N, CA, C, O and CB atoms as a CASP TS submission, in Angstrom:
PFRMAT TS
TARGET T0000
AUTHOR 0000-0000-0000
METHOD Language model
MODEL 1
PARENT N/A
ATOM      1  N   MET     1       3.789 -83.391 -16.829  1.00  0.00           N
ATOM      2  CA  MET     1       3.035 -84.948 -16.830  1.00  0.00           C
ATOM      3  C   MET     1       2.080 -85.187 -17.770  1.00  0.00           C
ATOM      4  O   MET     1       1.309 -84.253 -17.991  1.00  0.00           O
ATOM      5  CB  MET     1       2.270 -85.292 -15.562  1.00  0.00           C
ATOM      6  N   THR     2       1.932 -86.214 -18.390  1.00  0.00           N
ATOM      7  CA  THR     2       0.968 -86.467 -19.388  1.00  0.00           C
ATOM      8  C   THR     2       0.338 -87.514 -18.797  1.00  0.00           C
ATOM      9  O   THR     2       1.059 -88.191 -18.064  1.00  0.00           O
ATOM     10  CB  THR     2       1.456 -86.742 -20.770  1.00  0.00           C
ATOM     11  N   VAL     3      -1.091 -87.931 -18.929  1.00  0.00           N
ATOM     12  CA  VAL     3      -2.008 -89.066 -18.591  1.00  0.00           C
ATOM     13  C   VAL     3      -2.915 -88.884 -19.984  1.00  0.00           C
ATOM     14  O   VAL     3      -3.487 -87.867 -20.374  1.00  0.00           O
ATOM     15  CB  VAL     3      -2.924 -88.887 -16.948  1.00  0.00           C
ATOM     16  N   ALA     4      -2.855 -90.275 -20.637  1.00  0.00           N
ATOM     17  CA  ALA     4      -3.770 -90.683 -21.654  1.00  0.00           C
ATOM     18  C   ALA     4      -4.231 -91.972 -21.549  1.00  0.00           C
ATOM     19  O   ALA     4      -3.539 -92.847 -21.028  1.00  0.00           O
ATOM     20  CB  ALA     4      -3.250 -90.547 -22.867  1.00  0.00           C
ATOM     21  N   ASP     5      -5.586 -92.230 -22.093  1.00  0.00           N
ATOM     22  CA  ASP     5      -6.192 -93.391 -22.432  1.00  0.00           C
ATOM     23  C   ASP     5      -6.408 -93.643 -23.859  1.00  0.00           C
ATOM     24  O   ASP     5      -6.512 -92.760 -24.711  1.00  0.00           O
ATOM     25  CB  ASP     5      -7.336 -93.454 -21.795  1.00  0.00           C
ATOM     26  N   HIS     6      -6.465 -94.848 -24.055  1.00  0.00           N
ATOM     27  CA  HIS     6      -6.533 -95.007 -25.470  1.00  0.00           C
ATOM     28  C   HIS     6      -7.960 -95.687 -25.910  1.00  0.00           C
ATOM     29  O   HIS     6      -8.378 -96.759 -25.471  1.00  0.00           O
ATOM     30  CB  HIS     6      -5.280 -95.889 -25.931  1.00  0.00           C
ATOM     31  N   ALA     7      -8.552 -94.938 -26.765  1.00  0.00           N
ATOM     32  CA  ALA     7     -10.117 -95.515 -27.133  1.00  0.00           C
ATOM     33  C   ALA     7     -10.344 -97.039 -27.119  1.00  0.00           C
ATOM     34  O   ALA     7      -9.571 -97.906 -27.525  1.00  0.00           O
ATOM     35  CB  ALA     7     -10.552 -95.080 -28.663  1.00  0.00           C
ATOM     36  N   ARG     8     -11.563 -97.184 -26.568  1.00  0.00           N
ATOM     37  CA  ARG     8     -12.055 -98.535 -26.497  1.00  0.00           C
ATOM     38  C   ARG     8     -13.277 -98.948 -27.226  1.00  0.00           C
ATOM     39  O   ARG     8     -14.145 -98.140 -27.553  1.00  0.00           O
ATOM     40  CB  ARG     8     -12.265 -98.819 -25.220  1.00  0.00           C
ATOM     41  N   ASP     9     -13.326-100.055 -27.443  1.00  0.00           N
ATOM     42  CA  ASP     9     -14.270-100.175 -28.767  1.00  0.00           C
ATOM     43  C   ASP     9     -15.748-100.152 -27.763  1.00  0.00           C
ATOM     44  O   ASP     9     -16.796-100.288 -28.393  1.00  0.00           O
ATOM     45  CB  ASP     9     -13.955-101.948 -29.946  1.00  0.00           C
ATOM     46  N   GLN    10     -15.831-100.020 -26.563  1.00  0.00           N
ATOM     47  CA  GLN    10     -16.957-100.245 -25.591  1.00  0.00           C
ATOM     48  C   GLN    10     -16.778 -98.865 -24.556  1.00  0.00           C
ATOM     49  O   GLN    10     -15.702 -98.335 -24.276  1.00  0.00           O
ATOM     50  CB  GLN    10     -16.778-101.900 -24.717  1.00  0.00           C
ATOM     51  N   ALA    11     -17.815 -98.544 -24.190  1.00  0.00           N
ATOM     52  CA  ALA    11     -17.760 -97.325 -22.973  1.00  0.00           C
ATOM     53  C   ALA    11     -17.634 -97.872 -21.709  1.00  0.00           C
ATOM     54  O   ALA    11     -18.352 -98.819 -21.386  1.00  0.00           O
ATOM     55  CB  ALA    11     -19.083 -96.385 -22.858  1.00  0.00           C
ATOM     56  N   LEU    12     -16.926 -97.467 -21.053  1.00  0.00           N
ATOM     57  CA  LEU    12     -16.575 -97.772 -19.728  1.00  0.00           C
ATOM     58  C   LEU    12     -17.772 -97.444 -18.799  1.00  0.00           C
ATOM     59  O   LEU    12     -18.306 -96.339 -18.899  1.00  0.00           O
ATOM     60  CB  LEU    12     -15.308 -97.009 -19.331  1.00  0.00           C
ATOM     61  N   PRO    13     -18.190 -98.300 -17.955  1.00  0.00           N
ATOM     62  CA  PRO    13     -19.430 -97.838 -17.247  1.00  0.00           C
ATOM     63  C   PRO    13     -19.015 -96.670 -16.063  1.00  0.00           C
ATOM     64  O   PRO    13     -17.959 -96.693 -15.432  1.00  0.00           O
ATOM     65  CB  PRO    13     -20.196 -99.235 -16.528  1.00  0.00           C
ATOM     66  N   ARG    14     -20.014 -95.720 -15.923  1.00  0.00           N
ATOM     67  CA  ARG    14     -19.856 -94.350 -15.040  1.00  0.00           C
ATOM     68  C   ARG    14     -20.408 -94.575 -13.738  1.00  0.00           C
ATOM     69  O   ARG    14     -21.498 -95.135 -13.622  1.00  0.00           O
ATOM     70  CB  ARG    14     -20.623 -93.047 -15.663  1.00  0.00           C
ATOM     71  N   LEU    15     -19.803 -94.217 -12.833  1.00  0.00           N
ATOM     72  CA  LEU    15     -20.497 -94.179 -11.564  1.00  0.00           C
ATOM     73  C   LEU    15     -21.719 -92.744 -11.344  1.00  0.00           C
ATOM     74  O   LEU    15     -21.402 -91.585 -11.612  1.00  0.00           O
ATOM     75  CB  LEU    15     -19.175 -94.119 -10.409  1.00  0.00           C
ATOM     76  N   PRO    16     -22.841 -93.072 -10.916  1.00  0.00           N
ATOM     77  CA  PRO    16     -23.696 -92.120 -10.501  1.00  0.00           C
ATOM     78  C   PRO    16     -23.389 -90.733 -10.172  1.00  0.00           C
ATOM     79  O   PRO    16     -22.725 -90.797  -9.138  1.00  0.00           O
ATOM     80  CB  PRO    16     -24.195 -92.567  -9.582  1.00  0.00           C
ATOM     81  N   SER    17     -23.495 -89.795 -10.433  1.00  0.00           N
ATOM     82  CA  SER    17     -22.848 -88.366 -10.118  1.00  0.00           C
ATOM     83  C   SER    17     -22.881 -88.342  -8.277  1.00  0.00           C
ATOM     84  O   SER    17     -21.831 -88.040  -7.708  1.00  0.00           O
ATOM     85  CB  SER    17     -23.991 -86.866 -10.971  1.00  0.00           C
ATOM     86  N   ALA    18     -23.676 -88.554  -7.741  1.00  0.00           N
ATOM     87  CA  ALA    18     -24.084 -88.716  -6.431  1.00  0.00           C
ATOM     88  C   ALA    18     -22.675 -89.653  -5.543  1.00  0.00           C
ATOM     89  O   ALA    18     -22.332 -89.515  -4.369  1.00  0.00           O
ATOM     90  CB  ALA    18     -25.708 -89.588  -6.522  1.00  0.00           C
ATOM     91  N   GLU    19     -22.169 -90.457  -6.451  1.00  0.00           N
ATOM     92  CA  GLU    19     -20.966 -91.116  -5.593  1.00  0.00           C
ATOM     93  C   GLU    19     -19.766 -90.649  -6.035  1.00  0.00           C
ATOM     94  O   GLU    19     -18.765 -91.282  -5.700  1.00  0.00           O
ATOM     95  CB  GLU    19     -20.869 -92.653  -5.657  1.00  0.00           C
ATOM     96  N   ARG    20     -19.641 -89.623  -6.752  1.00  0.00           N
ATOM     97  CA  ARG    20     -18.258 -88.733  -7.163  1.00  0.00           C
ATOM     98  C   ARG    20     -18.100 -88.002  -6.190  1.00  0.00           C
ATOM     99  O   ARG    20     -19.063 -87.518  -5.595  1.00  0.00           O
ATOM    100  CB  ARG    20     -18.238 -87.800  -8.430  1.00  0.00           C
ATOM    101  N   ALA    21     -16.824 -87.778  -5.835  1.00  0.00           N
ATOM    102  CA  ALA    21     -16.297 -86.818  -5.037  1.00  0.00           C
ATOM    103  C   ALA    21     -15.154 -85.846  -5.611  1.00  0.00           C
ATOM    104  O   ALA    21     -14.467 -86.181  -6.576  1.00  0.00           O
ATOM    105  CB  ALA    21     -15.841 -87.506  -3.932  1.00  0.00           C
ATOM    106  N   GLY    22     -15.023 -84.794  -5.043  1.00  0.00           N
ATOM    107  CA  GLY    22     -14.259 -84.112  -5.882  1.00  0.00           C
ATOM    108  C   GLY    22     -14.539 -83.128  -6.569  1.00  0.00           C
ATOM    109  O   GLY    22     -15.734 -82.836  -6.512  1.00  0.00           O
ATOM    110  N   VAL    23     -13.728 -82.287  -7.402  1.00  0.00           N
ATOM    111  CA  VAL    23     -14.008 -81.108  -8.625  1.00  0.00           C
ATOM    112  C   VAL    23     -13.300 -81.595  -9.776  1.00  0.00           C
ATOM    113  O   VAL    23     -13.083 -80.605 -10.475  1.00  0.00           O
ATOM    114  CB  VAL    23     -13.413 -79.482  -8.291  1.00  0.00           C
ATOM    115  N   GLY    24     -12.939 -82.387 -10.200  1.00  0.00           N
ATOM    116  CA  GLY    24     -12.470 -83.119 -11.305  1.00  0.00           C
ATOM    117  C   GLY    24     -11.546 -82.291 -12.083  1.00  0.00           C
ATOM    118  O   GLY    24     -10.695 -81.608 -11.514  1.00  0.00           O
ATOM    119  N   LEU    25     -11.666 -82.316 -13.281  1.00  0.00           N
ATOM    120  CA  LEU    25     -10.608 -81.670 -14.396  1.00  0.00           C
ATOM    121  C   LEU    25     -10.557 -80.260 -13.842  1.00  0.00           C
ATOM    122  O   LEU    25      -9.396 -79.947 -13.582  1.00  0.00           O
ATOM    123  CB  LEU    25     -11.159 -81.691 -16.178  1.00  0.00           C
ATOM    124  N   ALA    26     -11.469 -79.277 -13.570  1.00  0.00           N
ATOM    125  CA  ALA    26     -11.374 -77.840 -12.976  1.00  0.00           C
ATOM    126  C   ALA    26     -10.701 -77.591 -11.690  1.00  0.00           C
ATOM    127  O   ALA    26     -10.240 -76.513 -11.315  1.00  0.00           O
ATOM    128  CB  ALA    26     -12.674 -77.320 -12.785  1.00  0.00           C
ATOM    129  N   GLY    27     -10.696 -78.939 -10.930  1.00  0.00           N
ATOM    130  CA  GLY    27      -9.842 -78.694  -9.712  1.00  0.00           C
ATOM    131  C   GLY    27      -8.642 -78.978 -10.208  1.00  0.00           C
ATOM    132  O   GLY    27      -7.857 -78.046 -10.033  1.00  0.00           O
ATOM    133  N   LEU    28      -8.254 -79.764 -10.680  1.00  0.00           N
ATOM    134  CA  LEU    28      -6.704 -80.226 -11.213  1.00  0.00           C
ATOM    135  C   LEU    28      -6.337 -78.871 -11.772  1.00  0.00           C
ATOM    136  O   LEU    28      -5.468 -78.262 -11.147  1.00  0.00           O
ATOM    137  CB  LEU    28      -6.593 -81.611 -12.537  1.00  0.00           C
ATOM    138  N   ALA    29      -6.922 -78.221 -12.989  1.00  0.00           N
ATOM    139  CA  ALA    29      -6.485 -77.048 -13.461  1.00  0.00           C
ATOM    140  C   ALA    29      -6.054 -76.082 -12.394  1.00  0.00           C
ATOM    141  O   ALA    29      -4.909 -75.661 -12.228  1.00  0.00           O
ATOM    142  CB  ALA    29      -7.466 -76.514 -14.259  1.00  0.00           C
ATOM    143  N   GLU    30      -7.326 -75.731 -11.562  1.00  0.00           N
ATOM    144  CA  GLU    30      -6.744 -74.594 -10.492  1.00  0.00           C
ATOM    145  C   GLU    30      -5.667 -75.134  -9.645  1.00  0.00           C
ATOM    146  O   GLU    30      -4.950 -74.174  -9.364  1.00  0.00           O
ATOM    147  CB  GLU    30      -7.895 -74.040  -9.445  1.00  0.00           C
ATOM    148  N   ARG    31      -5.181 -76.267  -9.072  1.00  0.00           N
ATOM    149  CA  ARG    31      -4.204 -76.837  -8.447  1.00  0.00           C
ATOM    150  C   ARG    31      -2.855 -76.110  -9.223  1.00  0.00           C
ATOM    151  O   ARG    31      -1.946 -75.372  -8.842  1.00  0.00           O
ATOM    152  CB  ARG    31      -4.371 -78.488  -8.534  1.00  0.00           C
ATOM    153  N   VAL    32      -3.274 -76.788 -10.630  1.00  0.00           N
ATOM    154  CA  VAL    32      -1.500 -76.755 -11.463  1.00  0.00           C
ATOM    155  C   VAL    32      -1.786 -75.181 -11.750  1.00  0.00           C
ATOM    156  O   VAL    32      -0.693 -74.664 -11.518  1.00  0.00           O
ATOM    157  CB  VAL    32      -1.096 -78.024 -13.414  1.00  0.00           C
ATOM    158  N   GLN    33      -2.432 -74.438 -12.027  1.00  0.00           N
ATOM    159  CA  GLN    33      -2.377 -73.110 -12.221  1.00  0.00           C
ATOM    160  C   GLN    33      -1.537 -72.259 -11.115  1.00  0.00           C
ATOM    161  O   GLN    33      -0.620 -71.453 -11.271  1.00  0.00           O
ATOM    162  CB  GLN    33      -3.753 -72.685 -12.307  1.00  0.00           C
ATOM    163  N   ALA    34      -2.222 -72.761  -9.874  1.00  0.00           N
ATOM    164  CA  ALA    34      -1.930 -72.319  -8.361  1.00  0.00           C
ATOM    165  C   ALA    34      -0.520 -72.418  -8.058  1.00  0.00           C
ATOM    166  O   ALA    34      -0.038 -71.609  -7.265  1.00  0.00           O
ATOM    167  CB  ALA    34      -2.693 -73.205  -7.286  1.00  0.00           C
ATOM    168  N   LEU    35       0.329 -73.467  -8.682  1.00  0.00           N
ATOM    169  CA  LEU    35       1.710 -73.434  -8.787  1.00  0.00           C
ATOM    170  C   LEU    35       2.506 -72.807 -10.022  1.00  0.00           C
ATOM    171  O   LEU    35       3.684 -72.799 -10.381  1.00  0.00           O
ATOM    172  CB  LEU    35       2.049 -74.701  -8.669  1.00  0.00           C
ATOM    173  N   GLY    36       1.494 -72.366 -10.425  1.00  0.00           N
ATOM    174  CA  GLY    36       2.403 -71.721 -11.899  1.00  0.00           C
ATOM    175  C   GLY    36       2.568 -72.466 -13.035  1.00  0.00           C
ATOM    176  O   GLY    36       3.535 -72.275 -13.773  1.00  0.00           O
ATOM    177  N   GLY    37       1.647 -73.379 -13.283  1.00  0.00           N
ATOM    178  CA  GLY    37       2.082 -74.429 -14.047  1.00  0.00           C
ATOM    179  C   GLY    37       0.722 -74.217 -15.353  1.00  0.00           C
ATOM    180  O   GLY    37      -0.146 -73.348 -15.279  1.00  0.00           O
ATOM    181  N   GLU    38       0.823 -75.060 -16.282  1.00  0.00           N
ATOM    182  CA  GLU    38      -0.239 -74.989 -17.354  1.00  0.00           C
ATOM    183  C   GLU    38      -0.957 -76.621 -17.337  1.00  0.00           C
ATOM    184  O   GLU    38      -0.366 -77.696 -17.225  1.00  0.00           O
ATOM    185  CB  GLU    38       0.565 -74.526 -19.012  1.00  0.00           C
ATOM    186  N   PHE    39      -2.261 -76.388 -17.472  1.00  0.00           N
ATOM    187  CA  PHE    39      -3.166 -77.327 -17.806  1.00  0.00           C
ATOM    188  C   PHE    39      -3.663 -77.504 -19.027  1.00  0.00           C
ATOM    189  O   PHE    39      -3.718 -76.548 -19.801  1.00  0.00           O
ATOM    190  CB  PHE    39      -4.046 -77.217 -17.156  1.00  0.00           C
ATOM    191  N   THR    40      -4.137 -78.861 -19.420  1.00  0.00           N
ATOM    192  CA  THR    40      -4.713 -78.821 -20.593  1.00  0.00           C
ATOM    193  C   THR    40      -5.602 -80.253 -20.689  1.00  0.00           C
ATOM    194  O   THR    40      -5.078 -81.294 -20.294  1.00  0.00           O
ATOM    195  CB  THR    40      -3.578 -78.600 -21.708  1.00  0.00           C
ATOM    196  N   SER    41      -6.727 -80.253 -21.136  1.00  0.00           N
ATOM    197  CA  SER    41      -7.254 -81.758 -21.331  1.00  0.00           C
ATOM    198  C   SER    41      -8.202 -81.932 -22.729  1.00  0.00           C
ATOM    199  O   SER    41      -8.674 -80.992 -23.368  1.00  0.00           O
ATOM    200  CB  SER    41      -8.247 -82.195 -19.908  1.00  0.00           C
ATOM    201  N   GLY    42      -8.312 -82.938 -22.946  1.00  0.00           N
ATOM    202  CA  GLY    42      -9.193 -82.985 -24.303  1.00  0.00           C
ATOM    203  C   GLY    42      -9.078 -84.551 -25.043  1.00  0.00           C
ATOM    204  O   GLY    42      -8.235 -85.362 -24.659  1.00  0.00           O
ATOM    205  N   ARG    43      -9.869 -84.793 -25.950  1.00  0.00           N
ATOM    206  CA  ARG    43      -9.862 -85.749 -26.678  1.00  0.00           C
ATOM    207  C   ARG    43      -8.498 -85.826 -27.519  1.00  0.00           C
ATOM    208  O   ARG    43      -7.853 -84.840 -27.876  1.00  0.00           O
ATOM    209  CB  ARG    43     -11.030 -85.674 -27.396  1.00  0.00           C
ATOM    210  N   ALA    44      -8.191 -87.069 -27.758  1.00  0.00           N
ATOM    211  CA  ALA    44      -6.839 -87.363 -28.445  1.00  0.00           C
ATOM    212  C   ALA    44      -6.966 -87.546 -29.900  1.00  0.00           C
ATOM    213  O   ALA    44      -7.565 -88.488 -30.418  1.00  0.00           O
ATOM    214  CB  ALA    44      -6.180 -88.629 -27.883  1.00  0.00           C
ATOM    215  N   ALA    45      -6.396 -86.633 -30.507  1.00  0.00           N
ATOM    216  CA  ALA    45      -6.553 -87.363 -32.046  1.00  0.00           C
ATOM    217  C   ALA    45      -6.895 -88.540 -32.537  1.00  0.00           C
ATOM    218  O   ALA    45      -7.684 -88.527 -33.481  1.00  0.00           O
ATOM    219  CB  ALA    45      -5.610 -87.403 -32.618  1.00  0.00           C
ATOM    220  N   GLY    46      -6.504 -89.566 -32.141  1.00  0.00           N
ATOM    221  CA  GLY    46      -6.930 -90.676 -32.276  1.00  0.00           C
ATOM    222  C   GLY    46      -7.698 -91.447 -31.826  1.00  0.00           C
ATOM    223  O   GLY    46      -7.741 -92.588 -32.286  1.00  0.00           O
ATOM    224  N   GLY    47      -8.556 -91.038 -30.760  1.00  0.00           N
ATOM    225  CA  GLY    47      -9.441 -91.259 -29.816  1.00  0.00           C
ATOM    226  C   GLY    47      -8.759 -91.274 -28.404  1.00  0.00           C
ATOM    227  O   GLY    47      -7.550 -91.135 -28.215  1.00  0.00           O
ATOM    228  N   GLY    48      -9.548 -91.431 -27.610  1.00  0.00           N
ATOM    229  CA  GLY    48      -9.265 -91.531 -26.172  1.00  0.00           C
ATOM    230  C   GLY    48      -9.142 -90.166 -25.124  1.00  0.00           C
ATOM    231  O   GLY    48      -9.927 -89.238 -25.320  1.00  0.00           O
ATOM    232  N   TRP    49      -8.413 -90.095 -24.314  1.00  0.00           N
ATOM    233  CA  TRP    49      -8.356 -88.665 -23.808  1.00  0.00           C
ATOM    234  C   TRP    49      -7.164 -88.400 -23.208  1.00  0.00           C
ATOM    235  O   TRP    49      -6.590 -89.318 -22.622  1.00  0.00           O
ATOM    236  CB  TRP    49      -9.392 -88.327 -22.860  1.00  0.00           C
ATOM    237  N   VAL    50      -6.752 -87.455 -23.242  1.00  0.00           N
ATOM    238  CA  VAL    50      -5.167 -86.527 -22.592  1.00  0.00           C
ATOM    239  C   VAL    50      -5.446 -85.636 -21.765  1.00  0.00           C
ATOM    240  O   VAL    50      -6.241 -84.728 -22.010  1.00  0.00           O
ATOM    241  CB  VAL    50      -4.227 -85.612 -23.645  1.00  0.00           C
ATOM    242  N   VAL    51      -4.789 -85.784 -20.603  1.00  0.00           N
ATOM    243  CA  VAL    51      -4.701 -84.698 -19.605  1.00  0.00           C
ATOM    244  C   VAL    51      -3.081 -84.274 -19.333  1.00  0.00           C
ATOM    245  O   VAL    51      -2.293 -85.175 -19.046  1.00  0.00           O
ATOM    246  CB  VAL    51      -5.454 -85.237 -18.181  1.00  0.00           C
ATOM    247  N   LYS    52      -2.678 -83.069 -19.419  1.00  0.00           N
ATOM    248  CA  LYS    52      -1.672 -82.919 -19.655  1.00  0.00           C
ATOM    249  C   LYS    52      -1.308 -81.665 -18.366  1.00  0.00           C
ATOM    250  O   LYS    52      -2.095 -80.720 -18.388  1.00  0.00           O
ATOM    251  CB  LYS    52      -1.582 -82.706 -21.190  1.00  0.00           C
ATOM    252  N   ALA    53      -0.408 -81.612 -17.483  1.00  0.00           N
ATOM    253  CA  ALA    53       0.102 -80.468 -16.403  1.00  0.00           C
ATOM    254  C   ALA    53       1.814 -80.447 -16.849  1.00  0.00           C
ATOM    255  O   ALA    53       2.718 -81.283 -16.873  1.00  0.00           O
ATOM    256  CB  ALA    53      -0.224 -81.039 -14.412  1.00  0.00           C
ATOM    257  N   VAL    54       1.687 -79.151 -17.139  1.00  0.00           N
ATOM    258  CA  VAL    54       3.368 -78.628 -17.112  1.00  0.00           C
ATOM    259  C   VAL    54       3.719 -77.781 -16.407  1.00  0.00           C
ATOM    260  O   VAL    54       3.021 -76.767 -16.382  1.00  0.00           O
ATOM    261  CB  VAL    54       3.931 -78.103 -18.200  1.00  0.00           C
ATOM    262  N   PHE    55       5.021 -77.847 -15.490  1.00  0.00           N
ATOM    263  CA  PHE    55       5.135 -77.357 -14.430  1.00  0.00           C
ATOM    264  C   PHE    55       6.630 -76.407 -14.670  1.00  0.00           C
ATOM    265  O   PHE    55       7.606 -76.745 -15.340  1.00  0.00           O
ATOM    266  CB  PHE    55       5.046 -78.532 -13.334  1.00  0.00           C
ATOM    267  N   PRO    56       6.437 -75.151 -13.900  1.00  0.00           N
ATOM    268  CA  PRO    56       7.852 -74.647 -14.264  1.00  0.00           C
ATOM    269  C   PRO    56       9.166 -75.010 -13.647  1.00  0.00           C
ATOM    270  O   PRO    56      10.206 -74.505 -14.069  1.00  0.00           O
ATOM    271  CB  PRO    56       7.841 -73.378 -14.120  1.00  0.00           C
TER
END
């Protein structure tokens, strides 16, 4: 599964950290790996961000 956003001209507003829940990308990576999959995330070549999970 691959999820990507495209770079935008303006930065999106961020919630203050106190209002966030969960463990983010680290939690996603742990869950994918626990199921025998591979997880990657990072900036896309043309801008934006890509998150990818591959399951057996």
